[in-house]
N, C-alpha and C positions, 0 to 999 in steps of 0.2 A: 439502603434507601432506593426506592423505585423511582426511576426517572419519569417525568410527566410524559404521557403518551405521545403528544405531538412532537416533543423533543426527541423521543426515542424513534418515532416513525420518520422524522426529518433526518436524523442521523443515518438511519438505515437506507433511506432513499438517496441521500447524498453519496453514501458509500457505494451504492449501486451505480451511480453515475460516474464517480471519480475513478473507481477501480475498473479499468477497462480491459484488463487481461482476464481470460478465463482461468479457472483453477488449473487446468492442464498447461496452458501457456505459462502461467506463473511458476508452476512446479518445474517445468522444463527449464525456464530461465534461471531458477535458483540453483540448478545443477551446473551452470556455466561458470567458468573462472572469472569472467567479467562481473558477474553478480557477486561472487564471493569477495572480490577485491574492492568493491564500492562501499562507501560509507565509513562510519566511525566504528572502530574495533576496540571497545573497552577491554583493557587488560590483554590485548593482542588476540582475543578470541573471535567468535562470530560477530559480524557487524550488527548493530541495532536494527538496521533495515532488513537484513537477511533473516534475522530471527522473526521480525514482524511479518515478512513475506510468508514464512511457513505458517504463521498463525492466520494470515489472510486466506491462504488456501483452505484451511479448516473452516473459516467463517463463510467463505463462498459456498462451501458444501453443506452448511448447516441450514435447515429450514428456518425461515424467519420466525416462526412460532416457537422454535427451540432456542433462540438466542437468549443468553443470560445478560444480566446487567453488566457483567464484566466484559462480555463480548461486545456489547454496544459501546462501552467505554473505550475499548480498543478501536472500534470503528471510528469513533470521534477523534481519536489520536491520529489515525490514518488520514482522515479527511483533512485535519489541520495541517499535517505534514505535506500532503499533496498540494493543497492550496498555497502554502508558504513557498514550497519549492518551485511551483510553477511560476510564481511571481519573480523568481530569481533567474529566469531563463537567460542563458548566455546568448550572445549574438552569434550568427553564423550557423553552420551545419552542426546539429547536435547529435547526429546519428551515432557516433562512437565516442561519446563523452561520459565522464564519470557522473555528470549531472543527470543524464538520461538513465544511466545504469542504476543510480541510486533511486530514482523515481520508480523504475521498473521493479526494484526490490519491494517497493511499497504497493505494487499492483497497478501502476499507471504507466503506460507507454505514451509519451507526448507526441510521438510520430503518428499515433492513431487519431489525434485531435483534428477535427475539421480539416 
């Protein structure tokens, strides 16, 4: 089922605003131990966020016109995760926190915000 155009465009636009790491920045981050340690690790393997980060790198490199419905669905998942996680910001300095590291796996560095 093809998503309504406004919904699709809105999802892609929001993704472009919420994901504030470049593909290179995200790819470099995903190589770091802090990235690999953050998030939920189902079955002891790669975390959900780390796997999502690898997919986000691909999405950021895909021309908008080439995005599939599945790509846009993942963008919607990323948007929701980032919004929910930002609402749970802990107090104090978040520079070296699992909260920030998890968000960065999803393509968003909260230290880049305003």
